[in-house]
C-alpha positions as a Markdown table, in Angstrom:
| # | Residue | x | y | z |
|---|---|---|---|---|
| 1 | Met | 122.1 | 158.6 | 120.7 |
| 2 | Thr | 123.5 | 161.8 | 122.2 |
| 3 | Thr | 125.2 | 164.3 | 119.8 |
| 4 | Ser | 128.7 | 163.1 | 120.9 |
| 5 | Gln | 127.6 | 159.5 | 120.5 |
| 6 | Ser | 126.2 | 160.2 | 117.0 |
| 7 | Thr | 129.4 | 162.0 | 115.9 |
| 8 | Ala | 131.5 | 159.1 | 117.2 |
| 9 | Ala | 129.2 | 156.6 | 115.4 |
| 10 | His | 129.5 | 158.4 | 112.1 |
| 11 | Ala | 133.2 | 158.8 | 112.5 |
| 12 | Asp | 133.6 | 155.0 | 113.2 |
| 13 | Leu | 131.5 | 154.2 | 110.1 |
| 14 | Ala | 133.4 | 156.6 | 107.9 |
| 15 | Arg | 136.7 | 154.9 | 108.9 |
| 16 | Ser | 135.3 | 151.5 | 108.0 |
| 17 | Leu | 133.9 | 152.3 | 104.6 |
| 18 | Thr | 134.8 | 150.3 | 101.6 |
| 19 | Leu | 136.3 | 152.9 | 99.4 |
| 20 | Ala | 138.1 | 153.0 | 96.0 |
| 21 | Glu | 140.5 | 155.8 | 95.2 |
| 22 | Ala | 142.3 | 156.9 | 92.1 |
| 23 | Gly | 144.0 | 159.9 | 90.5 |
| 24 | Ser | 145.3 | 163.1 | 92.0 |
| 25 | Gly | 144.1 | 166.7 | 92.2 |
| 26 | Arg | 140.9 | 168.1 | 93.5 |
| 27 | Pro | 139.0 | 165.6 | 95.6 |
| 28 | Val | 135.8 | 164.3 | 94.1 |
| 29 | Leu | 133.4 | 162.1 | 96.1 |
| 30 | Ile | 131.4 | 159.9 | 93.7 |
| 31 | Leu | 128.1 | 158.5 | 95.2 |
| 32 | His | 126.3 | 155.6 | 93.5 |
| 33 | Gly | 122.6 | 155.0 | 93.3 |
| 34 | Gly | 120.5 | 151.9 | 94.0 |
| 35 | Gly | 122.3 | 149.8 | 91.3 |
| 36 | Gly | 125.5 | 149.9 | 93.4 |
| 37 | Pro | 129.1 | 151.1 | 92.8 |
| 38 | Ala | 129.4 | 149.4 | 89.5 |
| 39 | Thr | 127.0 | 151.9 | 88.0 |
| 40 | Val | 129.5 | 154.8 | 88.6 |
| 41 | Ala | 132.7 | 152.9 | 87.7 |
| 42 | Gly | 133.0 | 154.5 | 84.3 |
| 43 | Leu | 132.3 | 158.0 | 85.8 |
| 44 | Ala | 135.0 | 157.5 | 88.4 |
| 45 | Gln | 137.5 | 156.3 | 85.8 |
| 46 | His | 136.8 | 159.4 | 83.6 |
| 47 | Leu | 137.1 | 161.9 | 86.5 |
| 48 | Ser | 140.3 | 160.2 | 87.9 |
| 49 | Arg | 142.2 | 161.5 | 84.9 |
| 50 | Thr | 142.2 | 165.0 | 86.3 |
| 51 | Ala | 141.1 | 164.6 | 89.9 |
| 52 | His | 141.5 | 162.5 | 93.1 |
| 53 | Thr | 138.3 | 160.3 | 93.1 |
| 54 | Leu | 136.9 | 158.6 | 96.1 |
| 55 | Thr | 134.1 | 156.1 | 95.4 |
| 56 | Pro | 132.6 | 154.5 | 98.5 |
| 57 | Val | 130.2 | 151.6 | 98.7 |
| 58 | His | 127.2 | 152.7 | 100.7 |
| 59 | Pro | 127.0 | 150.6 | 103.8 |
| 60 | Gly | 124.7 | 147.7 | 103.2 |
| 61 | Trp | 125.4 | 147.4 | 99.5 |
| 62 | Asp | 127.4 | 144.6 | 97.9 |
| 63 | Gly | 127.8 | 142.7 | 101.2 |
| 64 | Thr | 129.1 | 145.6 | 103.3 |
| 65 | His | 127.9 | 146.1 | 106.8 |
| 66 | Arg | 125.1 | 148.6 | 107.6 |
| 67 | Pro | 124.8 | 149.4 | 111.3 |
| 68 | Asp | 121.3 | 149.3 | 112.8 |
| 69 | Trp | 121.2 | 153.1 | 113.4 |
| 70 | Leu | 121.8 | 153.9 | 109.7 |
| 71 | Thr | 118.2 | 154.1 | 108.6 |
| 72 | Gly | 118.1 | 157.2 | 106.4 |
| 73 | Val | 119.9 | 159.1 | 103.7 |
| 74 | Asp | 120.4 | 162.0 | 106.1 |
| 75 | Gln | 122.5 | 159.7 | 108.3 |
| 76 | Leu | 124.4 | 158.5 | 105.2 |
| 77 | Ala | 125.1 | 162.1 | 104.3 |
| 78 | Leu | 126.5 | 162.9 | 107.8 |
| 79 | Thr | 128.7 | 159.9 | 107.5 |
| 80 | Tyr | 130.2 | 161.1 | 104.3 |
| 81 | Leu | 130.7 | 164.6 | 105.7 |
| 82 | Gln | 132.5 | 163.0 | 108.5 |
| 83 | Leu | 134.7 | 161.1 | 106.0 |
| 84 | Leu | 135.7 | 164.4 | 104.4 |
| 85 | Arg | 136.5 | 165.9 | 107.8 |
| 86 | Thr | 138.5 | 162.8 | 108.9 |
| 87 | Arg | 140.5 | 162.9 | 105.7 |
| 88 | Gly | 141.1 | 166.7 | 106.0 |
| 89 | Leu | 139.7 | 167.2 | 102.5 |
| 90 | Thr | 138.8 | 170.7 | 101.2 |
| 91 | Asp | 137.4 | 172.1 | 97.9 |
| 92 | Val | 135.4 | 168.9 | 97.4 |
| 93 | Leu | 133.3 | 168.2 | 94.4 |
| 94 | Leu | 130.3 | 165.9 | 95.0 |
| 95 | Val | 129.0 | 163.8 | 92.2 |
| 96 | Gly | 125.9 | 161.7 | 92.8 |
| 97 | Ser | 123.6 | 159.5 | 90.7 |
| 98 | Ser | 120.0 | 158.9 | 91.7 |
| 99 | Leu | 120.1 | 157.9 | 95.5 |
| 100 | Gly | 123.7 | 159.1 | 95.5 |
| 101 | Gly | 122.5 | 162.5 | 94.1 |
| 102 | Trp | 120.1 | 162.8 | 97.0 |
| 103 | Thr | 122.9 | 162.0 | 99.4 |
| 104 | Ala | 125.1 | 164.6 | 97.7 |
| 105 | Ala | 122.3 | 167.2 | 97.9 |
| 106 | Glu | 121.8 | 166.4 | 101.7 |
| 107 | Met | 125.6 | 166.8 | 102.2 |
| 108 | Ala | 125.7 | 170.2 | 100.4 |
| 109 | Ala | 122.7 | 171.4 | 102.4 |
| 110 | Gly | 124.3 | 170.3 | 105.6 |
| 111 | Asp | 127.8 | 171.5 | 105.0 |
| 112 | Thr | 128.6 | 174.3 | 107.4 |
| 113 | Ser | 132.4 | 174.4 | 106.9 |
| 114 | Gly | 132.6 | 175.3 | 103.2 |
| 115 | Thr | 134.1 | 171.9 | 102.4 |
| 116 | Val | 131.8 | 171.3 | 99.5 |
| 117 | Thr | 132.5 | 173.7 | 96.6 |
| 118 | Gly | 130.9 | 171.9 | 93.7 |
| 119 | Leu | 127.9 | 169.6 | 93.1 |
| 120 | Val | 126.9 | 167.4 | 90.1 |
| 121 | Leu | 123.5 | 165.8 | 90.5 |
| 122 | Ile | 122.7 | 163.1 | 87.9 |
| 123 | Asn | 118.9 | 162.2 | 87.8 |
| 124 | Ala | 118.8 | 162.6 | 91.6 |
| 125 | Val | 115.9 | 161.7 | 93.8 |
| 126 | Gly | 115.4 | 163.2 | 97.3 |
| 127 | Ile | 112.8 | 165.9 | 97.0 |
| 128 | Arg | 109.0 | 166.0 | 96.5 |
| 129 | Val | 107.8 | 167.8 | 93.4 |
| 130 | Glu | 104.1 | 168.5 | 93.1 |
| 131 | Gly | 102.7 | 166.8 | 90.0 |
| 132 | Glu | 105.9 | 164.8 | 89.3 |
| 133 | Pro | 105.8 | 161.7 | 91.5 |
| 134 | Ile | 108.8 | 159.4 | 91.8 |
| 135 | Thr | 108.0 | 156.0 | 90.3 |
| 136 | Asp | 107.9 | 153.1 | 92.8 |
| 137 | Val | 110.8 | 151.0 | 91.6 |
| 138 | Phe | 110.0 | 148.4 | 94.3 |
| 139 | Ala | 106.7 | 147.6 | 92.5 |
| 140 | Leu | 108.3 | 147.0 | 89.0 |
| 141 | Asp | 109.3 | 143.7 | 87.5 |
| 142 | Pro | 112.6 | 143.5 | 85.6 |
| 143 | Arg | 111.1 | 144.6 | 82.3 |
| 144 | Gly | 109.1 | 147.4 | 83.9 |
| 145 | Leu | 112.3 | 148.6 | 85.7 |
| 146 | Ala | 114.2 | 148.6 | 82.4 |
| 147 | Glu | 111.5 | 150.5 | 80.5 |
| 148 | His | 111.4 | 153.2 | 83.2 |
| 149 | Ser | 115.2 | 153.4 | 83.6 |
| 150 | Trp | 116.6 | 153.3 | 80.0 |
| 151 | Tyr | 116.1 | 155.0 | 76.7 |
| 152 | Asp | 117.0 | 151.7 | 75.1 |
| 153 | Pro | 115.7 | 149.0 | 77.5 |
| 154 | Asp | 116.4 | 146.1 | 75.2 |
| 155 | Arg | 120.1 | 146.9 | 75.3 |
| 156 | Phe | 120.3 | 147.3 | 79.1 |
| 157 | Gln | 117.7 | 145.1 | 80.6 |
| 158 | Leu | 119.1 | 142.6 | 83.1 |
| 159 | Asp | 117.7 | 139.1 | 82.9 |
| 160 | Pro | 117.6 | 137.6 | 86.5 |
| 161 | Ala | 117.9 | 134.1 | 85.0 |
| 162 | Thr | 121.4 | 134.9 | 83.9 |
| 163 | Leu | 122.6 | 135.7 | 87.5 |
| 164 | Ser | 124.2 | 133.2 | 89.9 |
| 165 | Pro | 122.5 | 132.6 | 93.3 |
| 166 | Asp | 125.2 | 134.8 | 94.9 |
| 167 | Gln | 124.5 | 137.6 | 92.5 |
| 168 | Leu | 120.8 | 137.3 | 93.1 |
| 169 | Ala | 121.3 | 137.4 | 96.9 |
| 170 | Thr | 123.4 | 140.5 | 96.6 |
| 171 | Arg | 120.8 | 142.3 | 94.5 |
| 172 | Gln | 118.1 | 141.3 | 97.0 |
| 173 | Ala | 120.2 | 142.6 | 99.9 |
| 174 | Asn | 120.9 | 145.8 | 98.1 |
| 175 | Thr | 117.2 | 146.3 | 97.5 |
| 176 | Ala | 116.5 | 145.7 | 101.2 |
| 177 | Thr | 119.1 | 148.3 | 102.1 |
| 178 | Met | 117.6 | 150.8 | 99.8 |
| 179 | Arg | 114.2 | 150.2 | 101.4 |
| 180 | Ala | 115.7 | 150.7 | 104.8 |
| 181 | Leu | 117.3 | 154.0 | 103.8 |
| 182 | Ala | 114.7 | 155.4 | 101.4 |
| 183 | Gly | 111.5 | 153.5 | 101.6 |
| 184 | Asp | 109.5 | 155.6 | 104.0 |
| 185 | Pro | 108.9 | 158.4 | 103.1 |
| 186 | Tyr | 109.5 | 157.0 | 99.6 |
| 187 | Met | 112.7 | 158.3 | 98.0 |
| 188 | His | 112.6 | 161.8 | 99.5 |
| 189 | Asp | 113.1 | 163.9 | 102.5 |
| 190 | Pro | 110.2 | 166.3 | 103.1 |
| 191 | Thr | 112.6 | 168.9 | 104.6 |
| 192 | Leu | 115.2 | 168.9 | 101.8 |
| 193 | Leu | 113.6 | 171.1 | 99.1 |
| 194 | Pro | 113.5 | 174.3 | 101.2 |
| 195 | Arg | 117.0 | 173.6 | 102.6 |
| 196 | Leu | 118.5 | 173.6 | 99.1 |
| 197 | Gly | 118.1 | 177.4 | 99.0 |
| 198 | Ala | 121.1 | 177.6 | 101.3 |
| 199 | Val | 123.5 | 175.7 | 99.0 |
| 200 | Thr | 126.1 | 178.1 | 97.7 |
| 201 | Ala | 128.1 | 175.6 | 95.6 |
| 202 | Pro | 127.8 | 175.9 | 91.8 |
| 203 | Thr | 125.8 | 173.0 | 90.7 |
| 204 | Leu | 125.3 | 171.0 | 87.5 |
| 205 | Val | 122.0 | 169.1 | 87.3 |
| 206 | Leu | 122.3 | 166.5 | 84.6 |
| 207 | Trp | 119.2 | 164.6 | 83.4 |
| 208 | Gly | 118.4 | 161.8 | 81.0 |
| 209 | Glu | 115.6 | 163.2 | 78.9 |
| 210 | His | 113.8 | 159.8 | 78.8 |
| 211 | Asp | 113.9 | 159.0 | 82.5 |
| 212 | Arg | 110.5 | 157.6 | 83.7 |
| 213 | Ile | 111.6 | 157.2 | 87.3 |
| 214 | Val | 112.1 | 160.9 | 87.9 |
| 215 | Thr | 111.1 | 163.0 | 84.9 |
| 216 | Pro | 113.0 | 165.9 | 83.3 |
| 217 | Ala | 110.3 | 168.2 | 84.8 |
| 218 | Tyr | 111.3 | 166.8 | 88.3 |
| 219 | Gly | 114.9 | 167.5 | 87.4 |
| 220 | Ala | 114.2 | 171.1 | 86.3 |
| 221 | Ala | 112.4 | 171.7 | 89.6 |
| 222 | Tyr | 115.5 | 170.3 | 91.5 |
| 223 | Ala | 117.7 | 172.7 | 89.6 |
| 224 | Ala | 115.3 | 175.6 | 90.2 |
| 225 | Ala | 115.6 | 175.0 | 94.0 |
| 226 | Leu | 119.4 | 175.4 | 93.9 |
| 227 | Pro | 120.5 | 179.1 | 93.8 |
| 228 | His | 123.6 | 178.4 | 91.6 |
| 229 | Ala | 122.4 | 175.5 | 89.4 |
| 230 | Arg | 122.3 | 174.8 | 85.7 |
| 231 | Phe | 120.0 | 172.2 | 84.3 |
| 232 | His | 121.5 | 170.1 | 81.4 |
| 233 | Pro | 119.3 | 167.5 | 79.7 |
| 234 | Val | 121.0 | 164.5 | 78.1 |
| 235 | Pro | 119.2 | 163.3 | 74.9 |
| 236 | Arg | 118.7 | 159.6 | 74.2 |
| 237 | Ala | 119.3 | 158.6 | 77.9 |
| 238 | Gly | 117.2 | 157.5 | 80.8 |
| 239 | His | 117.9 | 157.3 | 84.5 |
| 240 | Leu | 121.7 | 156.6 | 84.1 |
| 241 | Pro | 122.9 | 158.9 | 81.4 |
| 242 | His | 126.5 | 158.4 | 82.4 |
| 243 | Ile | 126.1 | 154.8 | 81.3 |
| 244 | Glu | 123.8 | 155.2 | 78.4 |
| 245 | Gln | 125.4 | 158.3 | 76.9 |
| 246 | Pro | 128.8 | 158.6 | 78.5 |
| 247 | Thr | 130.4 | 160.8 | 75.9 |
| 248 | Thr | 127.7 | 163.5 | 76.2 |
| 249 | Thr | 127.5 | 163.2 | 80.0 |
| 250 | Phe | 131.3 | 163.4 | 80.5 |
| 251 | Ala | 131.6 | 166.4 | 78.1 |
| 252 | Ala | 129.0 | 168.3 | 80.1 |
| 253 | Ile | 130.8 | 167.5 | 83.4 |
| 254 | Asp | 134.1 | 168.5 | 81.9 |
| 255 | Ala | 132.7 | 171.8 | 80.7 |
| 256 | Tyr | 131.3 | 172.5 | 84.1 |
| 257 | Leu | 134.7 | 171.8 | 85.6 |
| 258 | Gly | 136.4 | 174.1 | 83.0 |
| 259 | His | 138.2 | 171.2 | 81.3 |
| 260 | Ser | 138.5 | 171.0 | 77.6 |
């Protein structure tokens, strides 16, 4: 595609996104990870008390359409930047979990208009850290995925036998979409780490201390690459601290935002 065709394609996709909105105030774009939009529903509900939250479904998740050209997180990030431009939003806070954190980091690194003024990364993937490989989640069975993802896997492990055929099909389609966007190179963009040095937005990097998909050492390296970042570990939590330890996680975000 030419540059103008690419811009038009991203604009068309931005207009067709499945998007939930709530609250009023500063715009907050909340980006989910591989588990889908349900994994950030509680986070969106909390933030909507003091902000205008926008929570999209990434194209290809939960039965939504993914165009053939959308084959990387960098393209997803451009689509969301186009969404912000189309909506005329300014002073935007990006909040991203896992794959959504990667997308948010790509957006912040690629924002040339000063639209993004805050960043919260929650157990984000997206960079390569020497000595801290990202676990291949595609190779794990349900029990292995639970043990790598949760501090308390017995509480949160999902039994596929309890799912309906439609639910199983949705999960399989979501996984296929994640492979298409982040499977090669696996869960990172080799160019992102050095580009993070240009991000000027104040950043909170939240990390479940017991994450075995991306370790706290990986998270600390992520924070170190961002000039204005603070690293905040969350005890007794794994890859999704906003689900496993919501009170602690929300309190850290509120403190970052200057809310009591």
